[in-house]
C-alpha positions as CSV (number, residue, x, y, z in Angstrom):
1,M,2.3,15.1,1.3
2,I,4.2,15.8,-0.3
3,S,7.5,14.1,-1.4
4,E,9.9,15.5,1.0
5,E,7.5,16.2,3.9
6,F,7.0,12.0,3.1
7,Q,10.7,11.2,3.3
8,K,10.4,12.5,6.8
9,F,7.6,10.9,7.4
10,L,9.8,7.4,6.9
11,A,13.0,8.5,8.3
12,S,10.7,9.3,12.0
13,Q,9.5,5.3,11.7
14,S,12.9,4.0,11.2
15,V,12.7,3.1,7.5
16,E,15.7,3.6,4.9
17,I,14.9,4.5,1.1
18,L,16.6,2.5,-0.8
19,E,15.1,4.2,-3.8
20,Q,12.3,6.4,-5.1
21,F,11.1,5.4,-8.3
22,D,10.8,8.0,-11.7
23,T,7.5,8.7,-12.4
24,K,7.5,5.6,-15.2
25,T,8.4,3.2,-13.4
26,T,5.9,4.2,-10.4
27,G,2.8,4.0,-12.8
28,Q,4.0,0.7,-14.0
29,L,4.1,-0.4,-10.2
30,R,0.5,0.8,-9.7
31,S,-0.5,-0.8,-12.5
32,E,0.8,-3.8,-10.9
33,W,-1.0,-3.4,-8.0
34,K,-4.1,-2.5,-9.2
35,N,-3.8,-5.6,-11.3
36,T,-3.4,-7.9,-8.3
37,F,-5.7,-6.3,-5.7
38,A,-8.8,-4.6,-8.0
39,L,-10.3,-7.5,-8.8
40,G,-12.1,-5.7,-12.2
41,Y,-12.9,-2.5,-10.3
42,R,-11.7,0.4,-12.7
43,V,-10.1,3.0,-10.2
44,P,-10.2,6.3,-11.8
45,P,-7.9,9.0,-12.0
46,G,-6.9,10.5,-8.9
47,G,-9.1,8.2,-7.3
48,L,-8.4,7.1,-4.4
49,F,-7.0,2.8,-4.4
50,W,-8.1,1.8,-1.0
51,H,-11.9,2.1,-2.4
52,V,-11.2,-1.5,-3.7
53,F,-11.8,-2.7,0.2
54,T,-14.2,-0.5,0.7
55,F,-16.2,-1.3,-2.5
56,E,-15.7,-5.1,-2.2
57,H,-13.0,-5.1,-4.9
58,S,-11.5,-7.3,-3.2
59,V,-10.7,-9.7,-0.5
60,Y,-9.2,-8.6,2.8
61,T,-9.3,-7.9,6.2
62,Q,-9.2,-4.5,8.1
63,G,-8.9,-3.2,11.4
64,K,-6.7,-5.2,14.7
65,P,-6.7,-8.6,12.1
66,A,-5.1,-6.4,9.4
67,L,-2.7,-4.8,11.7
68,R,-1.3,-8.1,13.2
69,L,-1.0,-9.6,9.8
70,Y,1.0,-6.9,8.4
71,N,3.1,-7.7,11.4
72,E,3.8,-10.9,11.0
73,E,5.0,-10.5,7.8
74,S,9.0,-11.0,7.3
75,S,9.9,-8.6,4.2
76,A,12.4,-6.3,5.9
77,L,12.4,-4.5,2.1
78,F,8.6,-3.3,0.6
79,I,7.7,-1.0,-1.2
80,V,5.3,2.0,-0.2
81,F,3.5,4.7,-2.1
82,P,0.6,7.0,-1.3
83,S,-2.4,7.3,-3.6
84,P,-1.9,8.6,-7.2
85,R,-1.3,12.2,-6.8
86,S,1.7,14.8,-8.7
87,D,3.4,15.3,-5.9
88,S,3.9,11.2,-5.0
89,T,5.5,8.9,-5.9
90,C,7.0,5.2,-5.1
91,Y,10.0,4.3,-2.9
92,Y,11.2,0.7,-2.5
93,C,12.4,0.9,1.3
94,K,14.2,-1.0,4.3
95,A,13.2,-1.8,8.0
96,E,13.5,-4.0,10.9
97,K,10.7,-4.3,11.2
98,M,6.8,-3.6,9.2
99,P,6.1,0.6,9.9
100,D,2.8,1.5,11.3
101,L,2.4,4.0,9.0
102,R,-1.8,5.3,11.0
103,E,-0.2,8.9,12.1
104,C,0.6,9.7,8.8
105,R,-3.3,10.1,8.2
106,D,-2.5,9.6,4.4
107,D,-3.6,7.0,1.5
108,L,-0.3,5.4,1.9
109,F,-0.4,1.3,0.8
110,V,2.9,-1.0,1.4
111,C,4.1,-4.1,-0.3
112,N,6.2,-6.6,-1.2
113,R,8.1,-6.7,-4.3
114,D,6.1,-9.6,-5.7
115,F,3.2,-7.9,-4.1
116,D,2.1,-11.5,-2.3
117,W,0.2,-9.1,-0.5
118,T,-0.2,-4.9,0.9
119,M,-1.0,-3.2,3.7
120,A,-3.6,0.3,3.2
121,Y,-3.5,2.8,5.7
122,T,-6.6,5.9,5.1
123,H,-6.5,9.1,5.4
124,E,-10.2,8.4,7.5
125,E,-9.9,7.9,10.9
126,G,-11.7,4.5,11.4
127,L,-11.6,3.5,8.4
128,G,-8.4,0.7,7.4
129,P,-6.0,-0.5,7.6
130,F,-6.6,-2.6,4.9
131,F,-5.1,-5.8,4.3
132,S,-5.0,-8.1,1.9
133,R,-2.6,-11.0,0.0
134,K,-2.4,-11.8,-3.8
135,E,-3.2,-15.3,-2.4
136,W,-6.8,-14.6,-2.1
137,Q,-7.4,-12.6,-4.7
138,T,-7.2,-15.8,-6.5
139,W,-9.2,-17.9,-4.6
140,Y,-11.8,-14.7,-5.0
141,T,-11.7,-14.9,-9.3
142,G,-11.7,-18.7,-9.4
143,S,-7.9,-18.1,-11.5
């Protein structure tokens, strides 16, 4: 999904884009996401970030339990980004409630600015979404 289409989709979900990050910042945010949730899994260039969940490299919940935890987040400010590809970027957003991005049918990630939690939507019907918390990874790694 190209950026313009993605921006329109976010607007349709009552999400206000506060900032579109540049390429450097986008790379830094994705690296921080991987460092927080990938637990040593090296996401290959152009790879699918949500494989950290399906390949069991992260502690997570999925499906309805994931949606419930995600909807309980009180963060009205969050980051949204698609899986890495040349036509995508990260967005800093605001909404009254956490958006349900399943109908986009793309690989999308939502997290708060501190990476305390993440929600991963996939392009695969019936797979995910996945929800995880930073604190779960600390428990998992023994840190």
